[in-house]
N, C-alpha and C positions, 0 to 999 in steps of 0.2 A: 701246136696244135691244140694245145690250150685254151691260150688266147682266142683261137678260132670257136673250141669250143664252146668257152665262157661266152662268144658274142653268141653263138647260138641260142645257150640259153638265155642270154638277157634280153634279145630280141623274143623267143618264145613266149618268155615271162610278158613282156611289154603287151604281144599280142594279148595273150591270155588276160591282162588289163583293160587292153582297148575293148575287147569282145563281151567283157563283165560291165562293163561300162554303157554299152550300146543296149545290155538285153535289160540292164537298168531303166535306161530313156525309155524305152520300148515299152516297158512293165508301167511308168510312172506314165505315158501317155496313155494307155488304154486305160488305167486307172481315172486320169483325166476324163478321158470321152464318157465313160461311164458314168462318174459323177456331172460332168456338164446333162446328159442324156437324163439321168433319176432326176435334176435340180429344174428341168426345163418344163418335166411332165404335168406337175401339179400347179396349174394358173388358176382352178377355179377359185370362185368369190375371192378376186384381189383390185381392189380399187385403182384406178387407173396410172397412181403414183406409186402403188406398191409394184405392179405391173413393170410401170418402165423402170423401175428399180430393180426387175429382176431380170429385164432384157440388158441394160446395163453390165451387170452384172455378170448375165452368160456372154458378151461381148467380150469380159474381160477374161473368163474362160477360154474362150474361142480363140484369143490372141494366145492364150498361155500357150494352146497346143499347137497354133501355129510356130511357135519359137523353138518348141517341143519339138516337131514334126524339123523342121532348119536344124537342129541340133542332133539329130537322127542322120539328118544328111551329111552333117561333118562328122560323126562319127563313123558312120558307113566308108568315107574316104580316108579316117585315119588306121580304120582296121584293114582296109585295103593296102596302105601303105607298109601298117605292119606286118602285114602276110609279106609282101615283097621282100621288104628287108628281113625279116627269119628264112625266107625261102631261100634267097643269096646267102646266109650267113649256114645254112641247114647244107647248100649246095659245097660250101666252102670246106665245110668240117668233113662230109662227105669223100670231098678228094684227096684233101689229106691223109684221111684213113686210108683212100685205095692206094696211093701213094705209099705209103710206111708197108702197107702189105706186104706192095710189089718187093719194096728193100727187105723183108723180113723171108719170104719166098725165098727171093733169089741168096740172103747170107745164110738161108738154111740147106739150099743146093750148094753151094759153095761146103759150106762145113761138110754136108753128105760125101761130096765128091773128094774132101779132103781126108775125110776118115777113112773111104773107102780105099786110098792109096795108099794111109797109113797101112791098112789089113793086108793089102794086096802086097805090099813089102814085106810086112814082118811075115807071111807064107810064103814069099822066095827067099826069103831068108833060112826059114826053117827046112824047104826046100832042098836048097843047096849043101845044109850042114847034113 
């Protein structure tokens, strides 16, 4: 049970880290998109060379955005895999808990029955005296 619990805990920690990374990538993507939109706005009074440089830089930003989107897609897959691993570890731990609980209930019942027999035996002895 301790091993299964540790595996479930490790899987939960891994899932939390994957979710944290996903959120971080998504925040970076939004920042990058905002930056791109702000940068692309002001094109007034620019020479042709400056405008061309600006467009090239915007293309580089677009490529970075595309890479981030791809990373987010990969991270979604990682989160899904980590979530599945955590669920499997949790189900295993839950199954062990149920088995242990059944054994504890059975053991308590056996002990209760034994105690009742002992009490019944003592009552019979007292009555016979």
